[in-house]
C-alpha positions as CSV (number, residue, x, y, z in Angstrom):
1,M,-3.1,11.1,9.6
2,S,-4.6,7.8,10.8
3,I,-5.6,4.6,9.0
4,C,-8.7,4.0,11.1
5,D,-10.2,4.9,14.4
6,P,-7.8,3.5,17.1
7,H,-10.7,1.8,18.9
8,S,-11.7,0.0,15.7
9,C,-8.2,-1.3,14.9
10,T,-7.8,-5.1,15.6
11,G,-4.1,-5.2,14.9
12,C,-4.6,-7.6,12.0
13,M,-1.7,-5.9,10.1
14,A,-3.7,-5.8,6.8
15,C,-2.7,-2.2,6.2
16,Y,0.9,-2.9,7.0
17,N,0.9,-5.9,4.6
18,V,-0.6,-4.0,1.6
19,C,1.4,-0.7,1.9
20,P,3.5,-0.5,-1.3
21,K,6.0,1.9,0.3
22,N,6.5,0.3,3.7
23,A,5.2,3.6,5.2
24,I,3.4,1.8,8.1
25,K,5.0,0.4,11.1
26,M,3.2,-1.5,13.8
27,E,3.8,-0.4,17.4
28,S,2.7,-1.9,20.6
29,D,1.3,0.1,23.5
30,Q,1.9,-0.5,27.2
31,Y,-0.4,-3.5,27.1
32,G,1.2,-5.1,24.0
33,I,-1.6,-4.2,21.7
34,L,-0.4,-3.5,18.1
35,S,-1.6,-0.4,16.2
36,P,-0.4,1.1,12.9
37,K,1.7,4.3,12.8
38,I,2.2,6.0,9.5
39,K,5.6,7.3,8.4
40,E,4.4,10.5,6.8
41,D,7.6,11.1,4.8
42,L,7.0,7.7,3.0
43,C,3.3,7.7,2.6
44,I,1.9,8.2,-0.9
45,R,-1.8,8.1,0.3
46,L,-3.2,5.4,-1.8
């Protein structure tokens, strides 16, 4: 499951900030660019 197309993500952390279950963590890639990763066991799919 993904939040948006990885090429469209700006790393703004809006999804991270509004998730009521803290099911999203931000990870940086090899270049330091942040992208969201969903913790499937916590996600309630709102």
